[in-house]
Structure formats: structure tokens, C-alpha cells
C-alpha positions in Angstrom: -2.8 179.5 68.2 -1.1 181.5 71.6 -1.7 184.8 69.7 -5.4 184.1 68.7 -6.4 182.8 72.2 -5.0 186.1 74.3 -7.4 188.5 72.2 -10.9 188.6 73.1 -13.5 187.5 70.1 -16.1 189.4 68.7 -18.8 187.2 70.5 -16.9 187.8 73.7 -16.9 191.7 73.1 -20.1 191.9 72.6 -21.5 189.2 75.3 -19.1 191.8 78.1 -20.9 195.2 76.5 -24.3 193.9 76.8 -23.1 193.2 80.3 -21.6 196.3 80.9 -25.2 198.2 79.5 -27.5 195.6 81.3 -25.5 197.1 84.8 -25.6 200.3 83.8 -29.4 200.3 82.3 -30.4 198.5 85.8 -28.8 201.3 88.1 -29.8 203.3 85.5 -33.7 202.4 86.5 -32.7 202.0 90.0 -31.9 205.5 90.5 -34.9 206.5 88.8 -37.5 204.9 90.2 -35.7 205.7 94.3 -35.7 209.5 92.9 -40.0 208.8 92.0 -40.3 207.4 95.5 -38.4 210.1 97.6 -40.3 212.8 95.0 -43.4 211.4 95.6 -42.6 211.0 99.4 -41.9 214.4 99.7 -45.0 215.1 97.6 -47.5 213.2 99.4 -48.0 215.2 102.2 -48.6 218.4 100.7 -51.7 216.2 98.8 -53.0 215.4 102.3 -53.2 218.9 103.9 -54.4 220.1 100.4 -57.6 217.8 101.5 -57.7 218.7 105.2 -57.5 222.1 104.4 -58.4 223.3 100.8 -60.9 220.1 100.0 -62.7 219.3 103.5 -63.4 223.0 104.1 -65.2 224.1 100.7 -67.0 221.1 100.3 -68.1 222.0 104.2 -68.4 225.9 103.4 -70.5 224.9 100.3 -73.0 222.1 102.5 -73.5 224.9 105.1 -73.8 228.1 102.3 -76.8 225.9 100.8 -78.4 224.9 103.5 -78.7 228.7 104.8 -79.6 229.1 101.1 -83.0 227.2 101.8 -83.1 228.5 105.1 -83.1 232.5 104.2 -86.2 234.8 104.0 -86.6 238.0 101.3 -88.4 240.0 103.5 -88.8 243.5 101.8 -92.3 246.0 101.2 -94.3 246.0 98.1 -95.5 249.4 97.4 -98.8 249.6 96.1 -100.2 252.9 94.0 -104.0 252.0 92.5 -107.4 252.5 91.8 -109.7 249.5 92.4 -112.9 249.6 91.1 -116.2 248.9 93.8 -119.1 248.6 92.0 -122.0 247.1 94.4 -125.8 247.5 95.8 -126.2 248.6 99.4 -128.9 248.1 100.8 -130.7 250.4 102.4 -133.1 250.4 105.2 -133.8 253.0 108.0 -136.2 255.6 109.7 -134.9 259.3 109.1 -135.5 263.2 108.6 -135.4 264.7 105.4 -135.9 268.6 105.0 -137.9 269.7 102.0 -135.7 272.3 99.7 -138.9 273.7 97.8 -142.5 274.3 98.9 -144.6 270.9 98.0 -147.7 271.5 97.0 -150.5 268.8 97.7 -153.6 268.1 96.2 -155.5 264.6 98.0 -159.0 264.2 97.6 -160.7 263.5 101.0 -164.3 263.4 102.2 -165.6 265.2 104.7 -168.4 263.6 107.5 -171.1 266.4 108.4 -172.8 264.0 110.9 -176.5 263.4 110.2 -176.6 265.5 107.7 -174.9 263.9 105.6 -170.8 263.8 103.5 -169.4 265.6 101.7 -167.2 264.4 99.1 -164.1 267.5 97.6 -160.3 267.7 97.3 -157.7 269.3 99.6 -154.9 270.9 97.9 -152.6 272.5 100.6 -148.6 273.3 100.4 -145.8 272.1 103.0 -143.4 274.7 103.4 -139.2 274.6 102.2 -137.2 273.6 105.3 -140.0 271.7 106.7 -138.8 268.4 108.3 -140.5 265.5 107.8 -140.0 261.7 109.0 -139.6 259.1 106.4 -138.8 255.2 106.1 -136.0 253.9 103.7 -136.1 250.7 102.1 -134.1 250.8 99.2 -131.5 249.4 97.2 -128.4 252.4 96.0 -126.1 251.2 93.3 -122.7 252.3 93.8 -119.7 252.0 91.2 -116.9 254.4 92.0 -112.9 253.3 92.3 -111.3 253.7 95.6 -107.5 254.6 95.3 -105.6 252.2 97.2 -101.9 253.3 98.4 -100.0 251.2 100.8 -97.0 250.0 101.6 -96.9 245.9 102.0 -93.9 244.2 104.1 -93.3 241.5 102.7 -91.9 237.7 103.5 -90.8 234.8 101.3 -89.1 231.6 102.3 -87.2 230.3 100.1 -87.2 227.3 100.5 -91.1 227.2 100.6 -91.0 229.6 97.3 -90.5 226.7 95.5 -86.3 226.7 95.5 -86.7 223.6 98.0 -86.0 220.9 95.4 -83.2 222.5 94.2 -81.4 223.1 97.3 -81.7 219.7 98.2 -81.0 218.7 94.9 -77.5 221.0 95.2 -76.4 219.5 98.3 -76.9 216.0 96.5 -74.6 217.0 94.0 -71.9 217.2 96.7 -72.9 215.2 99.3 -71.1 212.0 97.6 -68.3 213.8 97.0 -68.1 215.3 100.4 -68.6 211.7 102.0 -66.0 209.8 99.7 -63.1 212.9 100.9 -64.3 212.0 104.3 -63.4 208.1 104.0 -60.1 209.0 103.0 -56.9 209.1 104.9 -55.8 212.8 106.8 -51.9 211.7 106.7 -50.0 209.6 105.5 -49.3 207.9 109.0 -52.7 206.4 108.9 -51.7 204.9 105.7 -49.4 203.0 107.5 -51.3 202.5 110.9 -54.5 202.2 109.6 -56.7 202.1 112.7 
């Protein structure tokens, strides 16, 4: 019986082994957690640097670029080379002199008064010579039907905001605005988390 008391029983050996395993597992878990905490602490500063040196400037530059896009003006020169039809009636009312280009024969009825002796009715025939200048009064409509060549360079300025791009630019800025606002509310360094203001 003395021999039986000095030998550990199977149950005692199992309990002893289980206690050793728990101690090793506890120590292993503690070491893994400690290493993870150290890694997180070492990696947290680059995360804050990425926020302050990459993300915030990038979103700020995007917003400024979208705002500048809304204020952008397209300036160019449009070349026009075309023929425009011109159709209208030109009223013409004026006094002018005309020159006869050929002789003009005239034969008109006339009356010759001989005083107390009576009257003679007859015709007078004469010819107006070429080159003779006659004063005339013009009163007529002159039809105009022609084409006018149009060749010009027209400077054009188109503000994008007024050309229909304003709503799209506002919408683009609205997409990034919540992200930028949320990012600005986050702390800039680990010190701000430890000692909040």
C-alpha cells in the first residue's frame, strides 16, 4: 500500500498535465496579445499620417478642383465661312437724274390755240436724243434675292457653370463632402485620442 501512495494516479497525472497546458496556453495567449498590441501601437501613427498627409489633402484638392471646374470658361474662336440667303423688297423713293442711252421718239396729242381764230387739234412728234439727262422721281419696290458670303472669326467664351455643368459639379462635390467632413472629425494623432480636447 505504501507503493500505491507514492505513485501518482492516472487522474492526478491528467490533472497535472491539464494545469500545465492551461498555464502554457495562458502565457502564449498573453504573449500573442502583447505582440498584437505593440504592432497596433506601432502602426497607428502611420494611419494618422495617412489621414493628415494623404487623405485630407487629396479630398481637399479634389473639392478645389471641382470648384475650379465650375468657374472654368472655355475660350475659343469659331470660324464661320458660309453664304447667307438675302431675300427682301427694297422700297426706293427718291429723286434722281437718268441719262438716255438711245434716242426716244415721242408722239403726243396736243392742242394749239390760235386765239380768236380757233383751236387746232393735232399730234406733236419729236425725238429725245441719246445722252440727254432727265430728272425723274422714283417710287418703287426693288426685289432683292441674293446670297451674301459670310467669312469671319467669332471669339466665344462659354462658362461651364452656366452651360449646364453647374448641377453636375455640385453633385460631384456633394459626393466627397461627407467623406471630407467625417475625416476632419477624426483625430490627427494618437495624442488626441489619449488627451481629448
